[in-house]
C-alpha positions in Angstrom: 45.2 74.9 80.2 44.9 71.4 82.1 42.0 71.6 84.3 40.8 75.1 83.9 37.9 75.7 81.8 35.8 79.0 81.2 32.7 79.3 79.7 32.0 83.2 78.8 30.2 85.3 76.3 33.8 86.7 75.1 32.1 89.1 72.5 32.4 92.3 74.7 35.4 91.2 77.7 37.2 88.8 79.1 37.1 88.2 82.9 40.9 88.1 83.5 43.2 90.6 85.0 45.8 92.1 82.6 48.7 90.0 82.1 47.4 86.8 83.9 46.9 84.5 80.9 49.6 81.8 79.5 47.2 80.4 76.4 44.1 81.1 74.6 42.2 78.4 72.7 39.8 78.7 70.2 38.7 76.4 67.5 36.0 77.5 65.2 34.7 80.3 66.8 36.4 83.2 65.3 34.4 83.0 62.5 31.0 83.4 64.2 32.7 87.0 65.4 31.5 90.4 63.4 34.8 91.5 61.6 34.3 95.1 62.0 32.4 95.2 65.5 33.3 92.2 67.7 36.8 91.2 66.3 38.9 94.5 67.5 37.3 93.9 71.1 38.0 90.3 71.2 41.7 90.5 69.8 42.4 93.5 72.2 40.9 91.4 74.8 43.0 88.9 74.3 46.2 90.8 74.0 45.2 92.3 77.1 44.7 89.2 79.3 47.8 87.7 77.6 51.3 87.6 79.4 54.1 88.6 77.2 55.2 85.6 75.4 51.3 84.0 76.0 50.1 82.6 73.0 46.6 82.4 71.1 45.7 79.8 69.1 43.0 80.2 66.7 41.6 77.7 64.1 38.8 78.5 61.4 37.5 77.1 58.2 40.4 77.5 55.8 38.4 79.8 52.7 41.8 79.5 50.8 41.9 75.4 50.5 37.8 75.4 50.4 38.2 78.0 47.3 41.3 76.1 45.5 38.8 73.0 45.9 36.1 74.7 44.4 38.3 75.6 41.5 39.5 72.3 40.6 37.1 69.6 38.8 34.5 67.4 40.1 33.7 67.2 43.5 36.5 65.1 44.9 38.9 67.9 46.1 35.5 69.1 48.1 35.1 65.4 49.5 38.7 65.5 50.6 38.4 68.5 53.0 34.8 67.7 54.2 33.5 64.3 54.2 30.9 63.6 51.5 29.2 60.9 50.3 28.7 59.8 46.4 25.2 61.5 46.4 27.3 64.9 47.4 25.5 64.8 51.0 27.3 66.4 54.0 28.7 64.4 56.7 28.6 67.0 59.1 25.4 68.9 58.1 23.4 66.0 56.6 22.2 68.2 53.4 22.4 67.0 49.7 24.2 69.9 47.5 23.4 70.0 44.0 26.4 72.2 42.6 29.9 72.9 44.4 28.2 76.9 45.1 25.7 75.6 47.1 28.4 73.5 49.1 30.6 76.8 49.3 27.5 79.1 50.3 26.5 76.2 53.3 29.9 76.2 54.3 31.2 80.1 54.0 27.6 81.3 55.7 26.1 78.2 58.0 22.9 79.8 58.1 24.2 83.0 58.7 26.0 81.9 61.3 29.8 82.5 59.7 30.6 86.5 60.1 33.9 86.6 58.0 36.1 84.0 56.2 39.6 83.8 56.7 42.7 82.9 54.8 46.0 83.1 56.2 47.1 86.6 55.3 43.8 88.2 56.2 44.1 86.7 59.7 47.7 87.3 60.1 46.8 90.9 59.1 43.8 91.4 62.2 46.0 89.8 64.8 49.1 92.1 64.0 46.3 94.9 64.0 45.5 94.5 67.5 48.4 93.8 69.0 50.0 90.5 68.3 53.8 90.5 67.4 54.5 87.5 66.0 51.5 85.0 63.9 52.8 81.7 62.8 50.9 79.3 60.4 50.4 75.9 62.6 49.0 72.8 61.6 47.0 70.0 63.2 48.3 69.4 67.1 51.6 71.6 66.7 51.7 74.4 69.0 54.0 76.8 70.2 52.3 75.6 73.4 51.9 72.1 73.4 49.1 72.2 76.1 47.2 74.2 73.3 47.5 71.4 71.0 43.9 70.2 71.6 42.1 70.2 68.2 39.3 68.3 67.2 40.8 65.6 64.5 37.5 65.4 62.8 37.8 69.3 61.6 41.7 69.0 60.8 41.0 68.8 57.0 39.2 71.9 56.7 40.9 74.2 59.2 43.8 76.6 59.0 45.8 77.3 61.9 46.8 79.9 63.4 48.9 81.2 66.8 49.6 84.9 67.6 52.2 85.5 70.5 52.0 88.9 72.3 
């Protein structure tokens, strides 16, 4: 929310009372959580601290979009998602890819920093499993709570935008 920022290791606990938060914004963070160990704790904590009707906005790399682009001929579809130059050098990471599978592995794994890849179906499933009653696929800068539409434009082409309502 405007004027309120909290920096905290939220893999174990969120430092807020039950039902005290209107919205939570997470951009390119959730994929760094371990699916079996950390995701259940984090989502349960988000559901605990959110007010009834509160919104969790998750933005992650869109694995489905990447896989569809991988299956297309050539590099054009991948370059449309993530900026690459003519030599297949990554604008974000600075590395050059020799094959499309090298590209896919680098994006999905990011030096073992990414722990899990998400499509909408999987993200919606896990959100419902841990206490969210409504899950909505959104798009860049479109939110159920306008104050949560603070997305980075540079990541828009590669991102999956999902909101969950407690």
